[in-house]
SEFI-862527 format. One line per field, with one value per residue (C-alpha): residue number from 1; chain; x negated, y negated, z. Coordinates in Angstrom, 3 decimals, decimal comma. Example, Ala and Ser with C-alpha at 12.3 -4.5 7.8 and 13.67 -1.06 7.14 Angstrom:
BEGIN
i <- [1 2] .
ch <- [A A] .
px <- [-12,300 -13,670] .
py <- [4,500 1,060] .
pz <- [7,800 7,140] .
***
This chain:
BEGIN
i <- [1 2 3 4 5 6 7 8 9 10 11 12 13 14 15 16 17 18 19 20 21 22 23 24 25 26 27 28 29 30 31 32 33 34 35 36 37 38 39 40 41 42 43 44 45 46 47 48 49 50 51 52 53 54 55 56 57 58 59 60 61 62 63 64 65 66 67 68 69 70 71 72 73 74 75 76 77 78 79 80 81 82] .
ch <- [A A A A A A A A A A A A A A A A A A A A A A A A A A A A A A A A A A A A A A A A A A A A A A A A A A A A A A A A A A A A A A A A A A A A A A A A A A A A A A A A A A] .
px <- [16,453 18,647 16,069 15,444 18,237 17,162 13,477 14,252 16,226 13,353 10,740 12,728 13,483 13,059 9,597 9,608 6,866 4,529 1,588 0,363 2,889 5,639 4,205 5,082 7,812 7,136 6,018 2,504 0,708 -2,468 -5,472 -8,187 -7,441 -6,636 -7,135 -6,977 -10,740 -11,531 -9,951 -8,844 -7,139 -3,661 -2,320 0,660 1,757 -1,397 -3,793 -5,902 -6,135 -8,069 -5,675 -5,733 -3,203 -2,554 -2,160 -1,670 -3,458 -2,494 -3,757 -4,036 -0,587 1,320 3,722 3,320 5,054 3,089 3,564 1,113 -1,625 -4,774 -7,295 -7,651 -6,688 -3,185 -1,788 0,431 2,830 4,637 7,341 10,721 12,919 16,228] .
py <- [32,360 30,125 27,325 27,240 24,734 22,377 22,555 22,147 18,982 17,540 18,414 16,768 13,580 10,337 8,822 5,454 3,049 2,007 -0,343 -1,688 0,354 -1,755 -4,846 -3,596 -5,820 -8,726 -12,237 -13,544 -16,836 -17,069 -18,392 -17,885 -17,977 -14,636 -13,973 -10,969 -10,395 -11,592 -10,615 -13,312 -13,242 -13,570 -14,096 -12,259 -12,064 -13,939 -11,419 -12,090 -9,352 -8,945 -9,105 -8,362 -8,934 -7,706 -10,027 -13,143 -15,657 -17,465 -20,621 -21,457 -22,030 -19,835 -17,250 -13,671 -10,347 -7,301 -4,383 -1,732 -1,188 0,762 0,990 -2,568 -4,234 -5,346 -5,491 -8,566 -10,011 -13,297 -13,937 -14,342 -17,020 -15,647] .
pz <- [9,256 11,396 11,526 7,766 6,895 9,666 8,749 5,057 5,771 7,835 5,184 2,357 4,284 2,333 2,638 4,394 3,214 6,001 6,420 3,067 1,042 2,591 0,827 -2,685 -4,129 -1,761 -2,693 -2,012 -2,657 -4,746 -2,775 -5,452 -9,192 -10,832 -14,536 -16,829 -16,600 -13,065 -9,748 -7,337 -3,976 -2,525 0,974 2,395 6,015 7,042 5,456 2,377 -0,277 -3,503 -6,443 -10,162 -12,930 -16,441 -19,436 -17,319 -15,115 -11,927 -10,241 -6,543 -5,063 -7,550 -6,166 -7,381 -6,783 -5,646 -8,046 -6,840 -4,276 -5,146 -2,333 -1,058 -4,361 -5,286 -8,798 -9,133 -11,689 -12,176 -9,600 -11,271 -9,695 -8,515] .
***
């Protein structure tokens, strides 16, 4: 009974993104063209990943933002300049 509050606090701790999950929201550069129907590839932190997009296309050298990671494929969108 005395340990319940401590254990509950530990169990409900905020999840910290690790490994690939930490890449969501970061900017990557396109290394192979990506279009709505065909996957391409992006490079982030020196690692190349397969990437797909929705309703858009990107050419080599474009900067994109990572939206989601499913398996070893990243969903990307246009990078908005800030």
